[in-house]
LOGU-160069 format. One line per 2 residues: number of its first residue (from 1); their letters; for each residue y, x, z of C-alpha. Coordinates in steps of 0.001 Angstrom, whole numbers, plus 500000, padded with zeros to 6 digits. Layout:
NUM> a> Y,X,Z ~ ...
//
This chain:
1> ma> 497387,536458,496645 ~ 499532,537218,499696
3> st> 500644,534198,501666 ~ 504284,533182,501128
5> yt> 504206,530468,503786 ~ 507414,530335,505821
7> vi> 507714,528550,509145 ~ 510466,525916,509393
9> dv> 512338,526173,512684 ~ 514167,523478,514629
11> wg> 517424,524139,512813 ~ 515706,523432,509508
13> lv> 514732,519982,510770 ~ 518252,519409,512071
15> la> 519731,520329,508685 ~ 517331,517921,506970
17> mv> 518544,515117,509243 ~ 522146,516086,508509
19> mv> 521424,515541,504799 ~ 520012,512111,505618
21> ca> 523083,511225,507668 ~ 525314,512348,504793
23> aa> 523393,510086,502425 ~ 523712,507251,504965
25> gi> 527467,507851,505065 ~ 527634,507470,501288
27> sv> 525632,504256,501623 ~ 528162,502914,504136
29> am> 531080,503872,501890 ~ 529463,502111,498921
31> kl> 528399,499135,501079 ~ 524765,499411,499965
33> gv> 523400,498113,503239 ~ 520620,500697,503544
35> ar> 522197,503242,505890 ~ 520451,502026,509037
37> sl> 517088,501768,507274 ~ 517495,505253,505824
39> vw> 518317,506885,509157 ~ 515699,504944,511122
41> gs> 513063,505593,508459 ~ 513800,509320,508572
43> vr> 513610,509474,512368 ~ 510392,507485,512357
45> sl> 508940,509694,509637 ~ 509784,512866,511574
47> iq> 508156,511568,514750 ~ 505053,510288,512941
49> ll> 504587,513515,510989 ~ 504996,515748,514032
51> vm> 502569,513607,516051 ~ 500077,513645,513189
53> gi> 500478,517418,512932 ~ 499622,517819,516621
55> vl> 496659,515418,516331 ~ 495315,517171,513238
57> ty> 495582,520544,514969 ~ 493133,519417,517638
59> ii> 490884,517474,515239 ~ 490516,520496,512950
61> rw> 489839,522707,515971 ~ 487147,520327,517305
63> nn> 485613,519778,513828 ~ 483721,516700,515019
65> aw> 482480,514269,512355 ~ 482763,511183,514572
67> it> 486364,511937,515507 ~ 487216,512516,511844
69> vg> 485631,509222,510774 ~ 487421,507428,513622
71> ll> 490792,508727,512462 ~ 490006,507654,508887
73> cv> 489260,504126,510131 ~ 492598,504027,511959
75> mv> 494385,505196,508791 ~ 492744,502483,506654
77> la> 493616,499813,509235 ~ 497246,500962,509359
79> aa> 497397,501053,505547 ~ 496190,497446,505302
81> qi> 498794,496327,507840 ~ 501599,498182,506044
83> am> 500524,496805,502657 ~ 500718,493238,503968
85> gr> 504066,493964,505572 ~ 505499,495118,502245
87> ak> 504012,492241,500198 ~ 506823,489806,500959
89> ga> 505588,487124,498553 ~ 502022,487063,499862
91> ps> 500904,484345,502301 ~ 499676,485061,505798
93> gm> 496029,485392,506775 ~ 495089,487995,504146
95> ig> 494817,491108,506295 ~ 491007,490870,506384
97> iv> 490698,490780,502592 ~ 493108,493682,502134
99> ll> 491321,495698,504825 ~ 487890,495063,503278
101> sl> 489087,496011,499784 ~ 490766,499200,501001
103> av> 487720,500211,503045 ~ 485299,499707,500128
105> tm> 487469,501493,497571 ~ 488357,504344,499939
107> ll> 484672,504920,500718 ~ 483962,505032,496985
109> mi> 486852,507369,496174 ~ 486171,509757,499076
111> tv> 482513,509937,498062 ~ 483396,510805,494470
113> vv> 486448,513034,495028 ~ 485376,514947,498143
115> ei> 481598,514879,498277 ~ 480761,515028,494537
117> ii> 483698,516846,492884 ~ 484982,519217,495601
119> rp> 481670,519534,497515 ~ 482784,521118,500826
121> kn> 480231,522903,503002 ~ 480925,520386,505779
123> wa> 480906,516800,504421 ~ 483352,515707,507154
125> sp> 485644,518725,506915 ~ 488816,517366,508619
127> el> 491221,519824,506985 ~ 490132,518473,503590
129> ii> 489099,514843,503954 ~ 491987,513665,506152
131> pi> 494888,514918,503958 ~ 493197,513643,500788
133> tg> 492567,510238,502376 ~ 496183,510098,503498
135> ml> 497494,510843,500012 ~ 495167,508303,498411
137> lg> 496117,505602,500914 ~ 499824,506361,500764
139> na> 499961,505773,497039 ~ 497570,502816,497128
141> vs> 499594,500927,499762 ~ 502712,500745,497588
143> al> 500708,499691,494537 ~ 498775,497006,496441
145> al> 501919,495551,497988 ~ 503601,495488,494583
147> gl> 500584,493865,492941 ~ 500133,491187,495628
149> nr> 503812,490351,495643 ~ 503895,490039,491871
151> ff> 500731,487922,491703 ~ 501910,485178,494057
153> ds> 505423,485187,492585 ~ 503909,484864,489114
155> mr> 501678,481978,490185 ~ 504710,480166,491579
157> er> 506708,480807,488394 ~ 503817,479583,486210
159> ad> 503339,476308,488110 ~ 503724,474084,485026
161> dv> 501479,476279,482878 ~ 498752,476399,485516
163> qt> 498797,472648,486050 ~ 498595,472062,482284
165> ml> 495645,474449,481941 ~ 493804,472730,484785
167> al> 494478,469307,483262 ~ 492974,470537,479965
169> ga> 489790,471652,481723 ~ 490470,475324,482444
171> tk> 488756,476913,485434 ~ 490627,478435,488364
173> we> 489947,481924,487001 ~ 491235,481068,483525
175> aa> 494414,479563,484977 ~ 495085,482564,487230
177> rp> 493993,485303,484826 ~ 497435,485977,483212
179> si> 498971,486527,486664 ~ 496055,488726,487756
181> rn> 496297,490857,484623 ~ 500060,491345,484940
183> sv> 499808,492168,488644 ~ 497115,494812,488204
185> kl> 499054,496340,485312 ~ 502281,496451,487331
187> gl> 500544,498098,490285 ~ 499012,500743,488031
189> lp> 502239,501732,486225 ~ 503455,504221,488905
191> si> 500099,506053,488829 ~ 500196,506258,485035
193> ak> 503766,507588,485182 ~ 502676,510330,487613
195> le> 499797,511323,485349 ~ 502140,511574,482362
197> ts> 504896,513572,484081 ~ 502837,515896,486304
199> gi> 503014,519526,485254 ~ 505978,519067,482911
201> vm> 508629,517050,484736 ~ 507402,517586,488306
203> ip> 504970,519595,490414 ~ 503306,517014,492706
205> gm> 503133,517384,496477 ~ 499598,518691,496930
207> ma> 499969,521339,494217 ~ 503384,522401,495520
209> gq> 502074,522652,499082 ~ 499124,524819,498082
211> ii> 501338,527127,496031 ~ 503839,527461,498901
213> sg> 501006,528319,501293 ~ 499844,531131,498980
215> es> 496935,529509,497090 ~ 496260,530166,493415
217> pf> 498477,527916,491226 ~ 495565,527422,488823
219> qa> 493266,526189,491614 ~ 496097,524056,493008
221> ak> 496519,522424,489583 ~ 492838,521439,489508
223> yq> 493041,519918,492989 ~ 496146,517980,492011
225> fv> 494544,516599,488848 ~ 491516,515343,490792
227> ll> 493822,513704,493324 ~ 495995,512000,490684
229> tg> 493001,510554,488861 ~ 491581,509406,492202
231> ia> 494854,507633,493007 ~ 494874,505858,489639
233> al> 491251,504772,490001 ~ 491721,503670,493609
235> tl> 494781,501617,492690 ~ 493033,499829,489842
237> va> 489810,499121,491738 ~ 491540,498008,494955
239> da> 493992,495757,493098 ~ 491197,494176,491064
241> ii> 489015,493540,494127 ~ 491824,492048,496203
243> la> 493112,489757,493457 ~ 489580,488640,492579
245> lv> 489145,487608,496218 ~ 492534,485957,496791
247> yk> 493305,484125,493546 ~ 491394,481026,494740
249> rc> 493928,480662,497535 ~ 496266,479241,494889
251> ft> 493982,476237,494415 ~ 492425,473570,496612
253> sy> 488696,472827,496681 ~ 489174,470085,494081
255> dr> 490921,472381,491563 ~ 494432,471286,492420
257> yl> 497163,473892,492011 ~ 498605,474973,495342
259> vp> 500251,478319,496080 ~ 500559,479101,499808
261> pp> 504132,479837,500907 ~ 505034,483460,501718
263> ap> 504242,484631,505214 ~ 507345,484097,507396
265> al> 508929,486897,509361 ~ 507508,487244,512858
267> sl> 509593,485332,515424 ~ 509188,482903,518311
269> kt> 509527,479997,515873 ~ 506792,481303,513549
271> lk> 504508,482029,516496 ~ 504816,478410,517619
273> sm> 504175,477096,514075 ~ 500902,479034,513912
275> fr> 499442,476587,516443 ~ 500564,473422,514608
277> kd> 497827,471739,512607 ~ 500157,469224,510952
279> sl> 501857,471978,508881 ~ 498634,472929,507097
281> kh> 497639,469267,506661 ~ 500998,468448,505080
283> ll> 500676,471435,502749 ~ 497243,470389,501504
285> eh> 498252,466767,500970 ~ 501623,467219,499287
287> gt> 501522,470634,497648 ~ 503687,473739,497699
289> ds> 507017,472221,496689 ~ 506819,469494,499297
291> at> 505774,471974,501967 ~ 508708,474200,501138
293> ks> 511147,471285,501329 ~ 509606,470206,504622
295> ad> 510016,473712,506058 ~ 513641,473860,504922
297> ka> 514310,470450,506470 ~ 512757,471572,509763
299> ek> 514965,474682,509845 ~ 518091,472560,509309
//
């Protein structure tokens, strides 16, 4: 099939930004409060994508396995940081758990999707493994942030139920299980929706890109199906691993219910509080509600 790939010039990028600015103008008129975020996010996305395009050009040209693996490690680290940044209800100090879970699940998914299903001639083929890793991580980050946020919010909402279950002899796992189940289910819903609508309602990004570049639509459909199933599996496994590792943070060592407060926004005040031992001691002795009231009193 002859290639139908068309190069986008500078004016195409300018027109795309004009559309974003028009949407931002509508946001201002409707007082939605997202105009600045929309414009800044678009500018940031353009810069990041262009930089990544330049980096990938050299990485593909060098075709060095160590450089490819190094870039994958940087991507996983950035994904863990972004996931924690989006999980507004999650407490601080969880970046290590999220990073470990993402690394383990990504290694598993890349092994299955790339090395077993696709089977490239070069196991570290950068033009294949890097885009697939990026698509898997991009979808997993949103799902993980959604699941973590929902889990800790649910544990706070179920305070009375959890305390009653513990008083009746339930284990930590039994008390947290309803919140874990709902969180994993919520994180998996977007992946299920994509599986159900792909091919009928929408043509997903990877399939559309391959078709635009002149590849066979039938082959592009097979690649897209493998990627969608990989995303669903990665989301489920990563969510399950993370929640299985963090649910005990909602309890003390003597099975007392205690949900850590959400991580505060980074500021000079929060940086100073990180070095105060009395905050953690007060939290452990008096529980979540008392700690929250204490924090509010300190702010006033």
